[in-house]
Backbone as a chain_set.jsonl record, in Angstrom:
{"seq": "XXXXXXXXXXXXXXXXXXXXXXXXXXXXXXXXXXXXXXXXXXXXXXXXXXXXXXXXXXXXXXXXXXXXXXXXXXXXXXXXXXXXXXXXXXXXXXXXXXXXXXXXXXXXXXXXXXXXXXXXXXX", "coords": {"N": [[-25.3, 7.068, 25.769], [-26.652, 3.916, 26.281], [-25.56, 0.473, 26.71], [-27.35, -1.357, 25.471], [-28.662, 0.284, 23.624], [-26.495, 1.026, 22.022], [-25.74, -1.487, 20.964], [-28.081, -2.064, 19.555], [-28.048, -0.009, 17.62], [-25.701, -0.691, 16.267], [-26.409, -3.202, 15.261], [-28.525, -2.431, 13.564], [-27.117, -0.871, 11.748], [-25.41, -2.773, 10.636], [-27.268, -4.431, 9.435], [-28.418, -2.703, 7.523], [-26.261, -1.742, 6.056], [-24.091, -2.9, 3.511], [-21.666, -5.503, 3.82], [-18.393, -4.382, 4.431], [-16.339, -4.532, 1.819], [-14.048, -3.51, 0.84], [-11.631, -3.405, 2.148], [-9.187, -4.639, 1.451], [-8.564, -3.3, -0.924], [-8.332, -0.693, 0.022], [-6.162, -1.094, 1.733], [-4.176, -1.68, -0.155], [-3.934, 0.797, -1.464], [-3.192, 2.488, 0.685], [-0.816, 1.256, 1.312], [0.852, 1.947, -0.807], [0.997, 4.699, -0.398], [2.168, 4.828, 2.18], [4.485, 3.436, 1.84], [4.892, 0.834, 2.747], [3.908, -2.539, 3.329], [0.464, -3.261, 3.805], [-2.47, -4.877, 5.124], [-5.907, -6.007, 4.909], [-6.797, -6.306, 7.579], [-5.221, -4.449, 8.897], [-6.309, -2.072, 7.96], [-8.903, -2.13, 9.08], [-8.236, -1.993, 11.818], [-6.893, 0.485, 11.911], [-8.934, 2.191, 11.186], [-10.564, 1.907, 13.38], [-8.886, 3.119, 15.265], [-8.908, 5.743, 14.246], [-11.556, 6.428, 14.803], [-11.471, 6.263, 17.592], [-9.803, 8.417, 18.128], [-11.525, 10.47, 17.388], [-13.507, 10.167, 19.328], [-11.983, 10.824, 21.557], [-11.689, 13.524, 21.135], [-14.197, 14.325, 21.511], [-15.966, 14.295, 19.332], [-18.757, 13.52, 17.569], [-19.496, 11.316, 19.284], [-21.375, 9.192, 19.865], [-21.937, 8.181, 17.263], [-19.341, 7.504, 16.506], [-18.7, 5.49, 18.345], [-20.485, 3.518, 17.542], [-19.474, 3.082, 14.975], [-16.909, 2.132, 15.649], [-17.561, -0.334, 16.824], [-18.645, -1.531, 14.565], [-16.417, -1.603, 12.793], [-14.796, -3.277, 14.308], [-16.289, -5.613, 14.151], [-16.031, -6.102, 11.41], [-13.258, -6.537, 11.294], [-13.1, -8.874, 12.816], [-14.501, -10.593, 11.152], [-12.836, -10.626, 8.886], [-10.5, -11.774, 10.015], [-11.542, -14.256, 10.768], [-12.189, -15.331, 8.265], [-9.595, -15.41, 7.199], [-8.378, -17.233, 8.976], [-9.905, -19.513, 8.43], [-9.213, -19.878, 5.746], [-6.479, -20.323, 6.066], [-6.556, -22.675, 7.568], [-7.774, -24.356, 5.684], [-5.767, -24.349, 3.74], [-3.646, -25.488, 5.214], [-4.75, -28.02, 5.614], [-4.855, -28.96, 2.987], [-2.113, -28.936, 2.36], [-1.159, -30.773, 4.271], [-2.544, -33.085, 3.486], [-1.446, -33.396, 0.961], [1.231, -33.812, 1.666], [0.951, -36.192, 3.117], [0.066, -37.868, 1.082], [2.306, -37.825, -0.596], [4.164, -38.952, 1.149], [3.096, -41.516, 1.483], [3.355, -42.41, -1.125], [6.089, -42.605, -1.256], [6.6, -44.394, 0.826], [5.177, -46.744, 0.146], [6.519, -48.095, -2.13], [8.95, -48.449, -0.787], [8.191, -50.03, 1.375], [7.37, -52.32, 0.03], [9.796, -53.125, -1.085], [11.202, -53.535, 1.278], [9.734, -55.646, 2.392], [10.248, -57.583, 0.46], [13.011, -57.887, 0.786], [13.05, -58.809, 3.424], [11.621, -61.218, 3.18], [13.362, -62.526, 1.462], [15.652, -62.712, 3.074], [14.617, -64.33, 5.127], [14.102, -66.599, 3.642], [16.651, -67.467, 3.114], [17.568, -68.343, 5.514]], "CA": [[-25.956, 5.937, 25.134], [-26.389, 2.702, 27.051], [-25.054, -0.661, 25.933], [-28.422, -1.906, 24.637], [-28.873, 1.211, 22.505], [-25.331, 0.89, 21.142], [-25.857, -2.764, 20.254], [-29.183, -1.932, 18.613], [-27.592, 0.815, 16.493], [-24.724, -1.473, 15.496], [-27.165, -4.213, 14.512], [-29.242, -1.754, 12.483], [-26.133, -0.459, 10.739], [-24.948, -3.991, 9.964], [-28.364, -4.909, 8.592], [-28.671, -1.789, 6.408], [-25.043, -1.542, 5.259], [-23.446, -4.108, 2.989], [-20.365, -5.743, 4.453], [-17.31, -3.611, 3.838], [-15.486, -5.442, 1.067], [-12.961, -2.765, 0.202], [-10.465, -3.284, 3.02], [-7.965, -5.0, 0.728], [-8.266, -2.218, -1.861], [-7.838, 0.422, 0.838], [-4.819, -1.484, 2.177], [-3.255, -1.532, -1.289], [-3.691, 2.23, -1.669], [-2.432, 2.997, 1.821], [0.531, 0.673, 1.219], [1.61, 2.788, -1.734], [1.223, 5.992, 0.255], [3.036, 4.668, 3.346], [5.687, 2.707, 1.434], [5.018, -0.397, 3.534], [2.74, -3.381, 3.052], [-0.657, -3.338, 4.744], [-3.508, -5.828, 4.74], [-7.247, -5.597, 5.313], [-6.886, -6.207, 9.035], [-4.609, -3.171, 9.28], [-7.279, -1.016, 7.66], [-9.946, -2.174, 10.109], [-7.686, -1.515, 13.09], [-6.599, 1.912, 11.819], [-10.212, 2.902, 11.196], [-10.965, 1.94, 14.79], [-8.073, 4.155, 15.91], [-9.43, 7.03, 13.804], [-12.778, 6.681, 15.564], [-11.058, 6.507, 18.979], [-9.32, 9.796, 18.155], [-12.696, 11.348, 17.363], [-14.127, 10.089, 20.654], [-11.126, 11.575, 22.478], [-11.922, 14.953, 20.885], [-15.643, 14.539, 21.722], [-16.612, 14.525, 18.046], [-19.704, 12.458, 17.177], [-19.162, 10.177, 20.147], [-22.285, 8.067, 19.66], [-21.692, 7.601, 15.937], [-18.002, 6.905, 16.498], [-18.763, 4.218, 19.078], [-21.157, 2.566, 16.647], [-18.514, 2.747, 13.918], [-15.86, 1.287, 16.24], [-18.109, -1.693, 16.919], [-18.775, -2.057, 13.197], [-15.079, -1.949, 12.291], [-14.352, -4.455, 15.056], [-16.983, -6.763, 13.558], [-15.385, -6.358, 10.118], [-11.946, -7.139, 11.577], [-13.342, -10.262, 13.244], [-14.888, -11.359, 9.96], [-11.627, -10.802, 8.072], [-9.645, -12.744, 10.686], [-12.175, -15.569, 10.685], [-11.988, -15.805, 6.889], [-8.175, -15.743, 7.057], [-8.131, -18.469, 9.717], [-10.504, -20.609, 7.668], [-8.379, -20.088, 4.562], [-5.228, -20.925, 6.53], [-6.866, -24.059, 7.934], [-7.97, -25.083, 4.429], [-4.444, -24.518, 3.123], [-2.914, -26.478, 6.012], [-5.35, -29.324, 5.333], [-4.401, -29.358, 1.65], [-0.675, -29.215, 2.439], [-0.989, -32.011, 5.023], [-3.013, -34.18, 2.636], [-0.443, -33.557, -0.084], [2.411, -34.411, 2.299], [0.598, -37.58, 3.421], [0.034, -38.591, -0.196], [3.694, -37.994, -1.036], [4.816, -39.897, 2.055], [2.603, -42.854, 1.132], [3.953, -42.774, -2.406], [7.464, -42.996, -0.954], [6.598, -45.553, 1.719], [4.667, -47.955, -0.489], [7.596, -48.839, -2.786], [9.946, -48.827, 0.21], [7.646, -51.165, 2.121], [7.423, -53.491, -0.851], [11.193, -53.551, -1.15], [11.56, -54.053, 2.602], [9.12, -56.981, 2.516], [10.998, -58.5, -0.408], [14.293, -58.156, 1.443], [12.752, -59.635, 4.613], [11.283, -62.549, 2.698], [14.584, -63.104, 0.921], [16.488, -63.091, 4.206], [14.001, -65.466, 5.8], [14.264, -67.766, 2.782], [18.041, -67.909, 3.18], [17.86, -68.886, 6.832]], "C": [[-25.629, 4.707, 25.979], [-26.006, 1.561, 26.107], [-26.116, -1.219, 24.992], [-28.676, -1.027, 23.417], [-27.724, 1.12, 21.506], [-25.437, -0.377, 20.307], [-26.96, -2.687, 19.206], [-28.766, -1.121, 17.392], [-26.584, 0.082, 15.63], [-25.452, -2.508, 14.652], [-27.906, -3.588, 13.347], [-28.288, -1.338, 11.363], [-25.647, -1.663, 9.939], [-26.023, -4.498, 9.016], [-28.524, -4.025, 7.362], [-27.451, -1.581, 5.52], [-24.545, -2.892, 4.753], [-22.109, -4.263, 3.699], [-19.298, -4.966, 3.693], [-16.355, -4.58, 3.155], [-14.266, -4.747, 0.474], [-11.71, -2.649, 1.065], [-9.17, -3.628, 2.29], [-7.566, -3.911, -0.267], [-7.726, -1.0, -1.117], [-6.412, 0.133, 1.299], [-3.807, -1.303, 1.055], [-2.925, -0.062, -1.529], [-2.854, 2.824, -0.546], [-1.004, 2.461, 1.794], [1.417, 1.512, 0.301], [1.975, 4.106, -1.056], [2.243, 5.889, 1.388], [4.362, 3.971, 3.037], [5.96, 1.509, 2.339], [3.766, -1.223, 3.308], [1.709, -3.362, 4.183], [-1.646, -4.373, 4.225], [-4.842, -5.329, 5.288], [-7.414, -5.43, 6.808], [-6.303, -4.889, 9.535], [-5.595, -2.021, 9.064], [-8.357, -0.977, 8.741], [-9.433, -1.604, 11.43], [-7.397, -0.011, 13.043], [-7.877, 2.744, 11.769], [-10.768, 2.974, 12.618], [-10.195, 3.045, 15.521], [-8.518, 5.563, 15.502], [-10.673, 7.403, 14.612], [-12.468, 6.932, 17.038], [-10.556, 7.947, 19.11], [-10.484, 10.778, 18.151], [-13.414, 11.344, 18.708], [-13.313, 10.917, 21.647], [-11.321, 13.084, 22.327], [-13.406, 15.303, 21.031], [-16.371, 14.898, 20.43], [-17.472, 13.31, 17.709], [-19.481, 11.188, 17.985], [-20.06, 8.983, 19.882], [-22.031, 7.378, 18.322], [-20.337, 6.905, 15.88], [-17.989, 5.567, 17.234], [-19.438, 3.139, 18.246], [-20.193, 2.123, 15.555], [-17.389, 1.86, 14.435], [-16.334, -0.157, 16.332], [-18.241, -2.324, 15.536], [-17.438, -2.457, 12.606], [-14.512, -3.164, 13.018], [-15.008, -5.711, 14.5], [-16.376, -7.121, 12.206], [-14.024, -7.026, 10.315], [-12.116, -8.6, 11.979], [-13.699, -11.127, 12.055], [-13.674, -11.634, 9.067], [-10.733, -11.873, 8.696], [-10.228, -14.15, 10.618], [-11.996, -16.16, 9.292], [-10.541, -16.211, 6.667], [-7.835, -17.046, 7.774], [-8.705, -19.676, 8.986], [-9.678, -20.922, 6.429], [-7.062, -20.748, 4.95], [-5.447, -22.39, 6.886], [-7.058, -24.9, 6.679], [-6.635, -25.352, 3.75], [-3.628, -25.56, 3.873], [-3.444, -27.888, 5.763], [-4.882, -29.843, 3.987], [-2.925, -29.751, 1.687], [-0.43, -30.535, 3.162], [-1.415, -33.208, 4.181], [-2.009, -34.463, 1.534], [0.81, -34.226, 0.471], [2.153, -35.882, 2.621], [0.608, -38.419, 2.158], [1.454, -38.845, -0.689], [4.419, -39.014, -0.163], [4.389, -41.323, 1.741], [3.208, -43.323, -0.175], [5.4, -43.217, -2.21], [7.476, -44.299, -0.168], [6.168, -46.829, 1.019], [5.764, -48.725, -1.226], [8.666, -49.3, -1.794], [9.466, -50.024, 1.02], [7.706, -52.442, 1.288], [8.846, -54.039, -0.923], [11.649, -54.142, 0.182], [10.983, -55.444, 2.807], [9.86, -58.003, 1.658], [12.318, -58.888, 0.254], [14.088, -59.057, 2.657], [12.459, -61.069, 4.194], [12.523, -63.265, 2.149], [15.5, -63.573, 2.043], [15.908, -64.295, 4.947], [14.117, -66.739, 4.976], [15.669, -68.32, 2.833], [18.353, -68.563, 4.51], [17.457, -70.314, 6.933]], "O": [[-24.475, 4.485, 26.347], [-26.113, 1.672, 24.885], [-25.818, -1.523, 23.837], [-28.881, -1.53, 22.312], [-27.943, 1.135, 20.294], [-25.248, -0.347, 19.091], [-26.796, -3.187, 18.093], [-29.085, -1.488, 16.261], [-26.6, 0.208, 14.406], [-25.152, -2.675, 13.47], [-27.92, -4.15, 12.252], [-28.616, -1.444, 10.181], [-25.49, -1.588, 8.721], [-25.716, -4.947, 7.912], [-28.744, -4.537, 6.265], [-27.602, -1.272, 4.338], [-24.575, -3.891, 5.471], [-21.499, -3.282, 4.124], [-19.31, -4.909, 2.463], [-15.653, -5.349, 3.813], [-13.533, -5.345, -0.313], [-10.815, -1.867, 0.743], [-8.155, -2.963, 2.496], [-6.381, -3.627, -0.439], [-6.78, -0.355, -1.57], [-5.553, 1.014, 1.259], [-2.699, -0.823, 1.291], [-1.769, 0.285, -1.771], [-1.915, 3.579, -0.798], [-0.078, 3.155, 2.216], [2.586, 1.754, 0.6], [3.115, 4.564, -1.132], [3.091, 6.768, 1.538], [5.254, 3.925, 3.883], [7.11, 1.207, 2.656], [2.682, -0.672, 3.117], [2.056, -3.438, 5.361], [-1.656, -4.703, 3.039], [-4.894, -4.353, 6.036], [-8.097, -4.511, 7.259], [-6.822, -4.286, 10.474], [-5.695, -1.113, 9.889], [-8.685, 0.091, 9.256], [-10.124, -0.821, 12.081], [-7.63, 0.692, 14.026], [-7.901, 3.875, 12.255], [-11.368, 3.975, 13.01], [-10.773, 3.808, 16.295], [-8.505, 6.477, 16.327], [-10.823, 8.544, 15.049], [-13.143, 7.743, 17.672], [-10.856, 8.62, 20.096], [-10.438, 11.803, 18.832], [-13.875, 12.385, 19.175], [-13.878, 11.626, 22.48], [-11.137, 13.834, 23.286], [-13.825, 16.419, 20.723], [-17.291, 15.715, 20.44], [-16.96, 12.198, 17.58], [-19.299, 10.109, 17.42], [-19.566, 7.872, 19.692], [-21.923, 6.154, 18.251], [-20.205, 5.841, 15.275], [-17.338, 4.62, 16.792], [-19.012, 1.984, 18.248], [-20.102, 0.936, 15.243], [-16.958, 0.938, 13.742], [-15.611, -1.085, 15.969], [-17.977, -3.514, 15.362], [-17.319, -3.517, 11.991], [-13.825, -3.988, 12.413], [-14.364, -6.754, 14.388], [-16.22, -8.299, 11.885], [-13.676, -7.963, 9.596], [-11.36, -9.462, 11.531], [-13.25, -12.269, 11.957], [-13.509, -12.743, 8.558], [-10.261, -12.773, 8.001], [-9.497, -15.122, 10.431], [-11.688, -17.343, 9.149], [-10.271, -17.227, 6.028], [-7.09, -17.871, 7.245], [-8.076, -20.732, 8.927], [-9.463, -22.087, 6.097], [-6.58, -21.634, 4.244], [-4.629, -23.246, 6.549], [-6.567, -26.026, 6.606], [-6.398, -26.448, 3.244], [-2.991, -26.416, 3.259], [-2.669, -28.843, 5.708], [-4.549, -31.021, 3.85], [-2.532, -30.769, 1.118], [0.403, -31.332, 2.731], [-0.729, -34.23, 4.162], [-1.746, -35.62, 1.204], [1.387, -35.102, -0.173], [3.029, -36.724, 2.424], [1.099, -39.548, 2.159], [1.772, -39.944, -1.146], [5.189, -39.836, -0.661], [5.215, -42.235, 1.732], [3.539, -44.5, -0.323], [5.882, -44.103, -2.916], [8.263, -45.2, -0.456], [6.737, -47.891, 1.272], [5.93, -49.917, -0.97], [9.221, -50.39, -1.929], [10.245, -50.929, 1.318], [8.054, -53.51, 1.792], [9.072, -55.245, -0.834], [12.388, -55.126, 0.214], [11.659, -56.327, 3.335], [10.073, -59.141, 2.075], [12.695, -60.06, 0.279], [14.878, -59.973, 2.886], [12.983, -62.017, 4.779], [12.698, -64.466, 2.355], [16.057, -64.67, 1.991], [16.654, -65.187, 5.351], [14.219, -67.833, 5.531], [15.871, -69.516, 2.621], [19.344, -69.287, 4.609], [17.633, -70.932, 7.983]]}, "num_chains": 1, "name": "protein.A"}
């Protein structure tokens, strides 16, 4: 299969299949079985490895390559969503920290100005 055919099959699969939304549920189940925490990204990567193993054994090579590309796209989507969520959280935390800092600084500035004015009045 050439690259154009692979891309076409991946695009057709993406168009006809709903986005895989069960990675977190799969991760939770696999976590219980493996006795270690996993996340959705782990599932996507392990599914890619499963498909690589099939390619290595010459089992459904064309389909496996399409699936690898699809799982890679799902992993990219998960990571992008995680990065956006992290950025949103960092923005909220920074805004909260700025608000708290201003709340601290404002009374301190007022007191500092009063002290400065008092000292200047005594001179």
